[in-house]
N, C-alpha and C positions, 0 to 999 in steps of 0.2 A: 447180611442178611437180611437179619435182622431191622436193620436201619433204613432196608430195601423196603422189605413188609410194611411199615410202620409209614413212608412214603406214600405207600398207595394207598393206604387203607385211610391217612389223610386226606387224597385228591379223590378219595371217592367221597369221604365225607361230604366235604368243600364243594364236587359236584352234585352228589342228592340234594343240599340247602340251596343251591343255587335253582336249581330246577322244581325243587317245594316251592320256595316265592317266587319265579317266574310265575307257575300255575296261579300261587295266586293271586295275582298284580290281576294276569287274564281277566281271572273269576272278578275278582271286581270293575273291569274295565267294561265286562258283557253287561255285568249287571248293573253298573249306573252309567254309564252312559249311552248302552243303547234303547235311544228310545224319540220318539216321530211327538211332533204334531199333530194335532187331529183339530178341524174345525166342525164345531155343533152348532145348530139353531137353537136361537132362546130368544124369548120377548122381546124384540126391540135391538134385532141383532146377531150377528153370529159371535163365539168365545172359541178362544183355542187353549186345548186342552193337549196335557204331554202324558201320554202314555208308552210306559215301557212295552219292549219288544216282545215277550211270554204273551203281555195280555192286550197288543193287540192281534197277535195269530192267534187265541179265541176270538178277537172280536169280528177277525176274516171269516172262522171257519162258520156260525152262526150268521155272516148277512150282515155284519154290527157296523160297520165301512167299509165305505169302496172309493176309487178316487174319482177325479171327475174331472174334466177336460183338461183343466190350467194343471191338471199332478199331481194336485193337494187331495192329502188323503182327508174325509169327509166322513160323519157319525149320519147313516141314514136311517137311525129311531130318537126320538125324543123320549126322554121318562126314563122309565128303566129296562133296561139291555134285551135283546132276544134271550132265550131260554136255553134250546134248541137247534141243530144244525136248521138250515130253512128246506132242505130236499127229502 
């Protein structure tokens, strides 16, 4: 009975550690690999900037980015970003 109890405790610990590791991997993937290139106009042409998904959501909520007809994400302002929602 003691050996079975120890075996189930070890299995539970292993499963727990695997789930924690998987969670850390998923968080790292979300933080580092979810980004989009944004095209912004500057003097003499346009520049591509890479922004993370949370920053892009904030920009979209205040009207700072929009999709053009080709499907690319473009900045709608030059200089300082808008501070509040446009509505």
